[in-house]
N, C-alpha and C positions, 0 to 999 in steps of 0.2 A: 409164728412170727414172720413179719414181712418188712423189708426195708422201704420205707415211704418217705417222700418229701412231705412238708406240710400241705402243699397243694394237693397231692395225691391222697393224703389222709382226708382232707376236706371232701374231695370227690368221692371217696369210698364212703364217707358218712352220708352224703346226699344220695348216692346210689342205694345204699342199704335202707334208707329211710323211704325212698320212693318204692322200692321193692316191698317193704313191710306194711306200708300204709297208703292206700289209694287216695287218701285225703291230701297227701303231700303234694304241693305243686311248687316248681322252681321257675322263676322268671325275672327278667331284667334286661339290661341293654347288652346284646350280643352274647347272651348266655346259651342260645340255642345251638345251632349247627357250628358256630365258631368255637364254642366252649369257653367263652369269657376272655377277657383281656389276659388273665393269668391262668387260663386253661383249667380253672377249678371245676367247671361244669362240662368238661370234655366228655363226649360220648353219650351224655345223658339223654339228649333228644333222640338220638339213633336207637337207643334201647328202650326208652319209655314212650316216645312219641311226642309230637308237638303239642298235644293237649296237656302234657304233664311237665314239660321243660320248654319254655318258648320265649322268644324275643319280644320286647315291648318298645314303644316309641321312646325317644329321647326326652323323657318328661319324668323326672324323679317324683314329683308330687303326684303324678297320676299313677306311677308304680305302686307307691305306698297306699294311696287312696284305694286302688284296686285290691290290695292285699287286705285291707280293712274290711271291705265288703265281703271278700271270700272267706276270711276268718269269721265274720258274722254268720256266714252261710254254712259253717261246719267244716270248712277245709283248713289246712295247715300250711299256708303259703311261706315259702322262703324266697326272699327277694334279695337281689344284689345291687348295691349302689356301686357303680363301676370304680369310682375313687372316692376317697374321704370327702374332699370338698364339693365333690358332685352331689353329695347327699343334702346340702344345705337347702336347696329348693323344696326338699320334702320335710324339712324340720317342722313346718306349721302342722302338717298332718301327723307327724310323730308326737310333737308336744301336745297338741290340742285334742287329738282323737285316739292315737294308739295308746298313749300313756294313761289316758283318763276313762276309758271305756268301762273298765271293771268298777272303778269308784262311782262313776256317773250312773250306773245302772245298779248300784248296790249289790254288785257281785253276780248279776243275772247274765252279764254279757262280757265274758273274758275274751281277749283276743290272742289265740295261740298262734302267733306268727313270729317269724325270724327276720331281722334286717341285717344282712351281712355287709360289712364295710371294710374293704382293704384300706388300711390306714398307716400313717406315720412314714418316715423317710427311709434313706439308706439305699435308694436304687437310683440315684442321680437324676431324678425327674425334677421338673419345674413346679412353681406354685400351682395350687389347685390339685396337685397330685401327691402331696406329701403331708397334709395337715394331721395333726394329732388332735383329733376332735372328741376324745372320750369324755372330757369334763362336761361338755354340753349334754350328754346323754346321762351321765352319772348324776347331774344336778336336777334331772327331770323326774319327779316321783312317778312311780307306776311302770318304770322300765327296769329290766335286768340288763346289766352290762357285762360282757364276757370278753376276755382276750387271751387266747392261748399263746404259749411260747414254745411249744413242742409239738411234734407230729401226733403223738399219742393223745395229748390233750386236745389238739385240734379235732381229731376224730370223735372222741368221747363227749367233749363239751358241746360240739354242735349236735350230736345225737340228743343229748340232754336238752339243748336249747329247742329243738324241734318238738320234743316231747312235752315241753313245759306248757302249762295252761296259760301262761301270760307272755306278753311280748318280750323278746330278747333282742338287744342290739349286739351283734357278734362282730367284734373288732378284730380283724386279721392283719397282723404285722407283715407288710408287703415284703420286707427284706429277709423274712424267715420262710417265705414260701418254698424256697429251694434247700432248706435245711433238712437233713435226713435223719431218721431215727428207726429203730426196730419197733414195730407196732403190732400187737396182737388184737385184731378186730374182733376175734371170737371170744376173748376172755378179758373182762375189764381188769385193768391193773392201776387205775388212777382214781382220785377222789372224785365225787360228784360235784356238779355245779354248786358254787357257793363256798367251796373249801379252798384254802390256800395250801401250798406245800412247801416244805423246807427243802431246797435244792442242794444245799450244802450246809453241813454242821459246823458250828464254830462257837467260840466261848468269849471273844473279845468285843465284838460289835455285831449288830444286826443290819443287814443291808436289805431293804424292802424294795422290790421292783415288780414290773409286770410287762407282758407282751415283748416288745422289741428291746427292752432294756435288761431283760434277763440275762441274755449271753454276755452283755457287758459287765454285769454285776458279778457273774461267775468268773469271767476272766480276771476282773480286778481281785476277786478273792484269792485266786491262784497266784497273782503276783504279790499280794500282801502276805501270803503264806511263806514266801521266800524270805521275808523280813521278820518272821515269827509271829505275825498277827493273823489270827484265825477268825475269819469273817463268817458269820451265818447269813446265807442268802435264802430269802423268802420270795417265792413267786406267788403273787396274789391270785392270778388266774381269773378270778371274778371280782370286778370292781363294785357292783351291786347285785347281791348283797355282799358286804365286805366281811371277811373272816377276821374280826377283831381278835378273837381268842388266840389264834396261832401267832399273830404279830405280838400281842401283849405278853404271852408267855416267853417269847424269845427275848424281847427287850427287857423284861424284868430280870432274866438271867444274865444277859450280856451287859446291861447298863448303858448301852450306847446304841444310836440308831442313825442310819443314813438312808434317805428315801431317794431313789433314782427313777426319773421318768424322762422320755424323750420330748414330751410336750413342754411348751414354755412354762416357766415357773409360777408366774402370778395366777392365784386362784385356781390352781390345777389340783388333779387328784392327789399329788404329793403333799400339798398344803393340808388337805383334809387328814391324811394319814398322820402328818406330823402333829396336828392338833390332837388327834385321838391319842396318839402315843404319849403326849405331854400330859393329857388329862388323866389317862389310866395308869401311867408308869412314872409319874412325877418323882416319887420318893425312891424310885430305883435308878433314876438317871444320874449318870457321873458326869455328863457333858450335854449341851444342847442338842436337839435333834436337827440334823442338817439335811438340805435337799440338794440334789444335783439334778439340773433340768436344762432343757433348751433355753435359748436366750428369748427375751420378751420382744421378739420382732416377727414380721411376717416371714415365712419360709423362704431362705435365701436361694439364689441360683445354685446349680450343681457344683460349681467351682469351690463355693464356700460351705457346702453341706458338711463336710468333715469337721470344720471348726465349730459349726453350729451344733451338732449332735453331741450329747454327753458321751465321752469316751472314757477309757480306763484310767487315764491320768487324772481326770477331774474327779472320778470316784475315789482314787487313792488320795488325792488332795483333801477331799472332805474327810476321809478316814483319819488323815494325819491331824486335821484340825480338831479331832475328838479329844486330843490332850491325854494321851496314855501316860501313866506314871513314869514309864522308862523312856518316854520321848523317843519312839522308833523313828529311824530315818527311812522314809519310804521313797526318797528321791530316786534311787536306783531302780526300785520297782517300777516307778512311773517311766523312767527312761527306757527300761527293758520292754515295757508294754508298747512303746512307740506311738502312743495316742494321748 
């Protein structure tokens, strides 16, 4: 076991993949000698050479277009979009070609490539550097969409994504890059891509979250427990394919559900989860499914970031509105959370 930050865990996953498969290539803007803006690719060029880990021009459409050609040629490219909103110029390539190749060729030409995207906020950056763009990719058939919330998941899910025969959009929560965890890269202790996990067991309500919102949900669950409310926290880990079974089993048992996402609420991933829970758990629900999300506005300047991002108090407020029979007072829990 080794203590790793999420960034170091991702670096270890890339290093191990490069070492084990000569077909793996890593490229993007400043990922070579510099090691990337967040140093996720630090040291890879020095160890594997500029033919395996290299810089590209500042042209995201060209980066993904090159990855498509290399994947068609038998390589397994792993590309980095430097920031979430920087990936938008490549979206035409992703939606029109990356996502459709297998279907267009009746399965004869899959594209085993990974598109790494640092996403979401919490780092005090300006617009174009803090978008939560996961819904765009989740809504595009033909893509798998993954977002880890822990260092161990970052390592193993990235290894899964690189090994996958289909394209994977790998969303990395920027504000969790420096979170630390004990990781055993030699022995897998986490589920495979496509499986959600229960991060905390509870009986009173289910809180569904993913990526940067998982620590918020867990902190809210800790505060709610002080008032006698036990929340079950689910980390989706993979948005496409979505692990309906784990979510449905939990909600049918607790009878209540809150979905937490950092992205703006309208037409987001949380809306899809809420709809699925309502369809599959209707007769088990004791209250409406509620969502806690960012506001439906462009990402605000850093001074207003804290107000924009869903915090513990907003999660606790949603839990309070689930109308428990004994009407618990979560006001003090919210005040204690300070958010």
